[in-house]
Steps between C-alpha positions, in 0.01 A plus 500: 500500500824365618738200515785427736866411483648335806882504537701319761864555563680193638834529667766289332854629547722795603380672180167564673679737752459785253198645673154558360453439127279711266202337330436630147175448324500612136826690574370703785570443866200348655640394846813374676556170664719396787654163576240230587213738412193457285336797325158501323461748222178586320523524128256575219411198282716466190862454394764605747869458581667440833859555600689529825805710553747594772590855583805450293533359145386152564160363398286207399403406144181666397194266507191560292161378604141549400242507783121505488256686718489339849802281432798468733859418387778399746865549440803442721847656484837450669861586451719280284599175667781388268845650491544479122176696441595748772818572318324511162264758643782760508483490123128425457329668805163334451645164612539626866140453609295189414127575431260217428129449480364250761 
């Protein structure tokens, strides 16, 4: 059987001009996502992690979730909106992209 993760990338600032981002499920690239795009990814039921990263060094924090058979989880991501966090992301790269469950 299968479950589904739906991810939407919302545009928020000049940070989002970095092109397509990679979608990682359990550490492996599952897809890519462009500005203002939604992707739907099938996953097996169970415990998983989700992370988004740019083609460079920047990424989102890793999010863990447990999904049941037939269940659907929705997440959204966007580039950092606040200057202090943008600057902090040069030291801590996982602040660059915001990733939240809807």
